[in-house]
C-alpha positions, 0 to 999 in steps of 0.5 A, spaced: 957 830 671 962 836 671 968 831 668 964 830 661 961 837 661 963 843 658 962 848 664 964 854 659 958 852 654 953 856 659 953 863 660 953 865 668 951 872 669 954 876 675 951 882 678 954 887 683 954 894 684 961 894 686 966 894 680 972 891 684 967 885 686 966 884 679 973 884 677 975 879 683 970 874 679 973 875 672 980 874 675 978 867 679 973 864 675 973 867 668 978 862 665 973 856 667 966 859 666 963 864 661 962 870 665 957 876 663 958 882 668 953 887 670 953 893 675 946 893 676 939 889 676 937 893 670 943 891 666 942 884 669 935 883 666 937 886 659 943 881 659 938 875 661 934 877 655 939 877 650 943 870 653 940 863 655 944 864 662 945 858 666 946 861 673 945 868 676 950 870 681 948 877 685 949 881 691 943 882 695 944 889 697 944 893 691 941 900 690 934 900 687 933 892 686 935 887 691 938 880 689 932 877 691 928 882 687 932 881 681 932 873 681 924 874 682 924 878 675 929 874 672 925 868 673 920 871 668 925 871 663 929 865 664 925 860 669 931 855 668 937 859 671 939 857 677 939 863 683 945 864 687 946 870 692 952 873 695 951 876 702 953 879 709 952 874 715 946 879 717 942 877 711 942 869 712 936 868 715 932 871 710 936 867 705 935 861 708 927 862 708 928 864 700 932 857 699 926 853 703 921 856 699 925 854 692 926 862 690 934 861 690 939 855 690 944 857 694 947 863 698 955 865 699 957 869 705 962 875 704 968 875 704 967 869 700 972 863 699 974 862 691 974 854 692 967 854 695 964 859 690 968 855 684 964 849 687 957 852 687 958 855 680 960 848 678 954 845 681 949 850 679 951 849 671 951 842 672 944 843 675 942 847 669 944 842 664 941 836 667 934 840 667 935 842 660 937 835 658 931 832 662 926 836 659 929 835 652 928 827 653 921 828 656 919 832 650 923 828 645 919 822 648 912 825 648 913 827 640 916 821 638 910 817 641 905 822 638 909 821 631 908 813 632 901 814 633 901 817 626 906 812 623 907 806 626 914 803 627 915 796 625 921 792 626 924 791 619 929 785 618 932 783 611 927 777 612 921 782 611 924 784 604 921 779 599 925 777 593 930 772 591 932 775 584 940 777 583 938 784 583 935 784 590 940 780 593 946 785 591 942 790 594 941 786 601 949 785 600 950 792 600 945 793 606 949 788 610 955 791 609 953 798 611 948 797 617 953 796 622 957 802 621 955 809 622 956 812 615 951 816 611 947 812 606 944 815 599 938 810 596 937 811 589 931 808 585 925 810 582 919 811 586 916 805 589 922 801 589 922 800 596 927 805 599 924 806 606 923 799 607 931 798 605 932 804 610 928 801 616 932 795 614 939 799 615 937 801 622 934 795 625 940 791 623 945 797 626 947 798 633 942 804 633 936 799 633 934 800 640 934 808 638 928 812 634 927 811 627 924 817 624 922 819 617 921 825 613 918 826 606 922 832 604 918 833 598 911 834 601 912 840 605 913 847 604 920 850 605 918 854 611 915 848 614 920 843 612 926 847 616 921 847 622 920 840 621 927 838 621 930 843 626 924 845 631 922 851 633 922 856 639 915 859 642 913 865 638 919 864 633 913 865 627 905 866 627 902 860 630 908 857 634 905 857 640 910 852 644 917 850 643 917 844 638 923 839 637 925 837 630 926 831 627 933 831 628 932 832 636 927 826 635 932 822 632 938 823 637 942 817 637 938 813 632 937 814 624 933 819 620 930 817 614 930 823 609 926 821 603 926 825 597 932 829 599 933 832 592 927 836 593 930 840 598 930 848 597 937 851 597 937 854 603 935 848 607 940 844 604 945 849 607 943 848 614 943 840 613 950 840 610 952 844 617 948 838 621 952 833 617 959 836 618 958 839 625 953 835 628 949 841 631 944 846 629 939 851 632 932 851 632 928 856 628 928 862 632 933 860 637 940 861 639 941 855 643 946 850 639 944 843 640 948 837 638 946 831 636 948 824 634 944 822 628 945 817 622 942 820 616 939 815 610 937 819 605 933 817 598 931 820 592 929 818 585 932 824 582 938 825 578 942 829 583 948 830 578 944 833 573 941 838 579 948 839 581 949 842 574 943 846 574 945 849 580 939 846 584 943 842 588 949 843 592 955 839 590 958 839 597 952 836 600 951 831 595 958 828 597 956 828 604 950 824 603 953 820 598 958 816 602 955 809 601 950 809 595 945 803 594 941 803 587 935 800 588 933 796 582 926 797 578 921 791 579 922 790 571 929 788 573 926 783 578 921 779 574 923 773 578 920 776 584 914 778 582 910 772 583 913 772 590 911 779 591 904 778 589 903 772 593 906 776 599 901 782 598 895 777 597 896 774 604 897 781 607 890 784 604 886 777 604 884 777 611 881 784 610 877 783 604 872 779 606 873 773 601 876 766 601 881 768 596 887 764 597 891 764 590 893 767 584 892 763 578 897 762 572 894 767 567 894 772 572 901 771 574 903 771 566 900 778 566 903 780 572 910 778 570 909 781 563 907 788 565 913 793 565 911 796 572 912 803 571 910 804 579 914 798 581 913 795 588 908 800 590 904 799 584 904 792 584 901 792 592 896 797 590 894 792 584 893 786 588 889 790 593 884 792 588 884 785 585 882 782 591 876 787 591 874 785 584 875 777 585 869 773 584 872 766 585 877 763 590 883 765 586 885 772 582 885 771 575 887 775 569 880 778 568 881 781 576 887 785 574 886 792 572 893 795 570 895 802 570 896 802 563 893 796 559 896 792 554 893 792 547 889 786 545 895 783 541 899 784 547 894 781 551 894 775 546 901 774 547 901 774 554 895 769 554 899 764 549 905 765 554 900 763 560 897 757 556 904 754 555 906 756 562 900 752 564 901 746 560 909 745 562 910 749 569 916 744 571 920 747 566 927 750 568 927 757 571 931 760 566 927 758 560 921 760 564 924 767 565 926 767 557 919 767 556 917 772 561 922 777 558 919 775 551 912 777 553 914 783 556 917 786 550 911 784 546 907 788 550 911 794 551 912 795 543 905 794 542 903 799 547 908 804 544 905 802 537 912 800 534 915 806 537 922 803 539 924 809 544 918 809 548 918 801 548 925 802 551 923 807 556 917 803 558 922 797 559 927 801 563 933 799 558 936 803 552 934 802 545 941 798 543 939 793 549 932 793 546 935 791 539 939 786 542 933 782 546 929 783 540 934 779 536 935 774 542 928 772 542 927 773 534 922 778 534 925 783 529 919 782 525 915 787 530 919 793 527 919 797 521 924 796 516 928 802 518 926 807 524 925 814 522 930 819 522 928 821 529 929 814 532 936 814 529 938 807 528 937 801 524 933 795 527 940 791 526 944 795 531 948 799 525 949 806 526 945 811 522 947 814 516 951 820 516 
């Protein structure tokens, strides 16, 4: 194990009341091991309180406190430290008994041989490191199993992401490109667009598939709690810290950590996250031990990080670390052809638990779904289908069973109904023609809901005003606009610039 272990990483405490013996240890082993030297048991205990020592090498016969007494007292402070006694032949019987009782690891007789002592120290440090690693892995497993009981971890592949639209295919292409690498990924998009599902797809299609996928919503926790959740804490580090706890970075070691709503991180936590991304190491809250991890970070946000950088609420250097490979997730209104597929998917998901023989969605309901602007995106669609199943009175979900978050007015509903009737009469028309009518219905509904306010209608549709003007002309809907927008609108319906 020593071939891959940095022996100088872990402090070794050497205790002897004779300075010549301490100098001999420094001369022979100071270049290989990180030595802490003490001239008495009291001094040694003080150093043990300050440093996370891997081994304690002590002379047996010292004034006031023997080596065995020292190791007994040190066990209360550093229970993992490996005890080694340096002694004369006359004490061997006592030390063999101490070894048999597990009080010390080894003893070295005087005069000692440097090669023998080097081997003993090496094995002691290896033993300490192995004990620490085994304990860490045990804690990681226990904590991860506990986390899974609260947040079941499903295996996601590309096939689990529902949709065939060009916008979604572009996202999946980028996911496939980055999944096999270890690059940091930043997922951007509105709330409810499926960022966590895409993060899981990246993980499950990577070389880290067999390792943990751990998630944390950065916007759901107070700053103090967030730091502990990310990096863990030591026992007694704050009120309520009754035991050591591993953070999400340790739980995700070897796997993927998904940081949702990363734009909500406070600045002090951003600094610590930046260090982990750069150095792959951190300390637990209240701890001094540096912990190294191998974690791939996938983060997500719906916020404008560039604006936050300008406002001073998000670090520019952290942004560049997170934004190595950005993926923009499209809103549902830009995936209209996926809406019927998603609705059917959610119907199959929730129908078994609804206790009703509902097995389809009629044409009128499909028309209403595709004509709605979906401010809450896929998550809103999922919730709406679940609610519609509860309200459904027949074998299919109808338009009457749909309770939208923002209902279109009667005029817009009439336009949707007309579109639905036409679609029902000729369902075999080309897809492009049907999508053309779906877009027309969505524009009519948005303008009617906004009471003719072009800026509000464009915002609801997720497009800018010039694009909305173009699509109004494309669909022959200029009559829905006033002759000229108010000065606040700032544009003429024809697309000409406002008068200066």
